[in-house]
C-alpha positions as CSV (number, residue, x, y, z in Angstrom):
1,X,11.4,14.9,-4.6
2,X,7.8,15.5,-5.7
3,X,5.1,15.2,-3.1
4,X,1.5,16.5,-3.0
5,X,2.6,20.0,-2.1
6,X,5.2,20.1,-4.9
7,X,2.6,19.0,-7.4
8,X,0.1,21.6,-6.1
9,X,2.7,24.4,-6.5
10,X,3.4,23.3,-10.1
11,X,-0.3,23.4,-10.9
12,X,-0.5,26.9,-9.4
13,X,2.5,28.1,-11.5
14,X,1.0,26.6,-14.6
15,X,-2.3,28.4,-14.0
16,X,-0.5,31.7,-13.5
17,X,1.6,31.2,-16.6
18,X,-1.5,30.4,-18.7
19,X,-3.4,33.3,-17.2
20,X,-0.7,35.8,-17.9
21,X,-0.3,34.6,-21.5
22,X,-4.0,34.7,-22.1
23,X,-4.2,38.3,-20.8
24,X,-1.2,39.3,-22.9
25,X,-2.6,37.8,-26.1
26,X,-6.0,39.4,-25.4
27,X,-4.4,42.8,-25.1
28,X,-2.3,42.3,-28.2
29,X,-5.4,41.1,-30.2
30,X,-7.3,44.2,-29.0
31,X,-4.6,46.5,-30.1
32,X,-4.4,44.7,-33.5
33,X,-8.1,45.2,-34.0
34,X,-7.9,48.9,-33.2
35,X,-4.9,49.4,-35.5
36,X,-6.6,47.5,-38.4
37,X,-9.7,49.7,-38.1
38,X,-7.5,52.8,-38.2
39,X,-5.7,51.5,-41.3
40,X,-9.0,50.8,-43.1
41,X,-10.2,54.3,-42.4
42,X,-7.1,55.8,-43.8
43,X,-7.4,53.6,-46.9
44,X,-11.0,54.8,-47.4
45,X,-9.9,58.4,-47.1
46,X,-7.2,57.9,-49.7
47,X,-9.6,56.3,-52.1
48,X,-12.1,59.2,-51.7
49,X,-9.3,61.7,-52.2
50,X,-8.2,59.9,-55.4
51,X,-11.7,59.8,-56.8
52,X,-12.3,63.5,-56.0
53,X,-15.0,63.0,-53.4
54,X,-13.0,65.1,-50.9
55,X,-10.3,67.7,-51.4
56,X,-6.8,67.8,-49.9
57,X,-7.8,69.9,-46.9
58,X,-10.7,67.7,-45.9
59,X,-8.5,64.6,-46.3
60,X,-5.8,66.0,-44.0
61,X,-8.4,67.1,-41.4
62,X,-10.1,63.7,-41.3
63,X,-6.8,61.8,-41.3
64,X,-5.6,63.8,-38.4
65,X,-8.8,63.1,-36.5
66,X,-8.4,59.3,-37.1
67,X,-4.8,59.3,-36.0
68,X,-1.5,58.4,-37.6
69,X,-1.6,55.2,-39.7
70,X,0.1,52.1,-38.2
71,X,3.7,51.5,-39.2
72,X,4.3,48.3,-41.2
73,X,4.7,45.2,-39.0
74,X,8.3,44.3,-38.3
75,X,9.6,40.8,-38.5
76,X,9.5,40.6,-34.7
77,X,5.8,41.6,-34.7
78,X,5.0,38.8,-37.2
79,X,6.6,35.9,-35.3
80,X,6.1,37.1,-31.7
81,X,2.6,35.6,-31.2
82,X,3.8,32.3,-32.5
83,X,6.9,32.4,-30.2
84,X,4.7,33.1,-27.2
85,X,2.4,30.2,-28.0
86,X,5.4,27.9,-28.5
87,X,6.9,29.0,-25.1
88,X,3.7,28.3,-23.3
89,X,3.4,24.9,-25.0
90,X,7.0,24.0,-23.8
91,X,6.2,25.1,-20.2
92,X,3.0,23.1,-20.2
93,X,4.8,20.0,-21.5
94,X,7.6,20.3,-18.9
95,X,5.2,20.7,-16.0
96,X,3.0,17.9,-17.2
97,X,6.0,15.6,-17.4
98,X,7.1,16.5,-13.9
99,X,3.6,16.0,-12.5
100,X,3.3,12.7,-14.3
101,X,6.6,11.5,-12.9
102,X,5.3,12.3,-9.4
103,X,1.9,10.8,-9.7
104,X,1.7,8.4,-12.6
105,X,4.1,5.7,-11.3
106,X,3.1,2.8,-9.2
107,X,2.4,3.7,-5.7
108,X,1.8,7.4,-6.4
109,X,5.2,8.7,-5.4
110,X,8.5,9.8,-6.9
111,X,10.9,7.3,-8.5
112,X,14.5,8.1,-7.6
113,X,17.6,7.7,-9.8
114,X,18.1,4.1,-8.8
115,X,14.6,3.2,-10.0
116,X,13.2,2.7,-6.5
117,X,10.0,4.2,-5.2
118,X,10.9,7.0,-2.7
119,X,7.4,8.3,-2.1
120,X,8.9,11.7,-1.3
121,X,11.5,10.4,1.1
122,X,15.2,9.5,0.8
123,X,15.2,6.9,3.5
124,X,15.0,8.7,6.8
125,X,15.7,6.7,9.9
126,X,12.7,5.5,11.9
127,X,12.2,6.7,15.5
128,X,13.1,3.3,17.1
129,X,16.2,1.7,15.6
130,X,17.2,-0.6,18.4
131,X,18.0,-4.3,17.8
132,X,19.2,-7.1,20.1
133,X,22.9,-7.7,20.2
134,X,24.5,-10.6,18.3
135,X,24.6,-14.0,20.0
136,X,28.1,-15.6,20.2
137,X,28.5,-18.9,18.3
138,X,24.9,-18.7,16.9
139,X,24.2,-19.6,13.3
140,X,24.3,-16.8,10.8
141,X,21.5,-15.7,8.4
142,X,22.2,-12.8,6.0
143,X,19.6,-10.8,4.1
144,X,20.8,-8.2,1.6
145,X,18.8,-5.0,1.0
146,X,18.7,-2.5,-1.9
147,X,16.4,-0.3,-3.9
148,X,13.8,-1.8,-3.6
149,X,14.4,-5.4,-2.7
150,X,15.4,-8.0,-0.1
151,X,17.5,-11.0,-1.1
152,X,16.5,-13.6,-0.2
153,X,12.9,-12.5,0.2
154,X,12.1,-15.6,2.2
155,X,14.1,-17.8,4.6
156,X,13.6,-20.3,7.3
157,X,14.9,-20.8,10.9
158,X,14.2,-23.4,13.5
159,X,12.0,-22.6,16.5
160,X,14.0,-22.3,19.7
161,X,17.4,-22.2,18.0
162,X,19.3,-18.9,18.4
163,X,20.6,-17.3,15.2
164,X,22.2,-14.0,14.1
165,X,20.3,-12.1,11.5
166,X,22.6,-9.8,9.5
167,X,21.1,-7.1,7.2
168,X,23.6,-6.0,4.5
169,X,22.5,-2.8,2.9
170,X,23.8,-2.8,-0.7
171,X,21.7,0.3,-1.6
172,X,22.4,4.0,-1.8
173,X,19.9,5.0,0.9
174,X,19.0,4.0,4.5
175,X,16.9,0.9,4.9
176,X,15.7,-1.3,7.7
177,X,14.3,-4.7,8.3
178,X,11.2,-4.6,10.5
179,X,9.1,-7.5,11.9
180,X,6.1,-6.2,13.8
181,X,5.2,-9.5,15.3
182,X,8.6,-9.7,17.0
183,X,8.8,-6.0,17.8
184,X,12.0,-6.0,15.8
185,X,13.6,-3.3,13.7
186,X,17.2,-3.5,12.3
187,X,18.4,-0.2,11.0
188,X,21.2,-0.2,8.3
189,X,22.8,2.8,6.8
190,X,23.8,2.7,3.1
191,X,26.7,0.5,2.4
192,X,26.7,-0.9,6.0
193,X,25.5,-4.0,7.7
194,X,23.9,-4.6,11.1
195,X,23.5,-7.9,13.0
196,X,20.8,-8.8,15.6
197,X,20.7,-11.9,17.7
198,X,17.3,-13.7,17.7
199,X,15.6,-16.8,19.1
200,X,12.0,-17.3,18.0
201,X,10.1,-20.0,19.9
202,X,6.8,-19.8,18.1
203,X,6.4,-21.5,14.7
204,X,4.7,-19.7,11.9
205,X,5.2,-17.1,9.2
206,X,6.5,-13.6,10.1
207,X,6.3,-10.8,7.5
208,X,9.3,-8.5,7.4
209,X,9.6,-5.2,5.4
210,X,11.4,-1.9,5.2
211,X,9.5,0.7,7.2
212,X,10.9,3.7,5.3
213,X,7.8,5.4,3.8
214,X,7.1,4.0,0.3
215,X,9.7,1.3,0.4
216,X,7.3,-1.5,1.5
217,X,4.8,-0.7,-1.3
218,X,7.6,-0.7,-3.8
219,X,8.5,-4.3,-3.0
220,X,10.7,-4.3,0.1
221,X,9.0,-7.1,2.0
222,X,9.4,-10.8,2.6
223,X,8.6,-13.7,4.9
224,X,10.5,-15.3,7.7
225,X,9.2,-18.9,8.3
226,X,9.9,-20.5,11.7
227,X,9.6,-24.3,11.6
228,X,9.7,-27.0,14.3
229,X,13.0,-28.7,14.9
230,X,13.2,-32.1,13.3
231,X,13.5,-35.1,15.7
């Protein structure tokens, strides 16, 4: 998964690659300029020899001082600079795509293969995963969980009436159902279900969510409404 540290390392690698290519191209360009100047000097000497301005001995002496002429450029020498530039472009595009996938999506985290926002985590269990035991003969309420949703996202119970809340994890990673106001957290491994017995006496709306980092912001939240019993 791609977090801040991973993105930073990618940017460092990108900077090193670009710096190395820039140095290599600068050295290559410098050698090309030197070689071109040497070739021009040899051309001038040959022209002066042909017109009789210098004799054969002087030509050889000056040509030796200039150095040997550059050999004709090979096919590799002609396409190598273009190949280097193309390679750098590919590296830049790949790194840019990886960085964008890590920072350009909603919530600023990494989107896993199931399309859910992982925010650098694969669903690690929270520190406190305890939940009250199921209550015999109580009514059952089931909430399904997945990447990244609860179904149903809202449900009602009656104040003072015991019920068993079952969280059925249909996803590929660990999830939980947390209600801070009730100090409740129901942990559920992938493909498993967990039941907790509850009895809420105070009416009102209670927000529930998955406490795995990034899951709540990706949409794993809902509302439990506790209503008064009808007369």
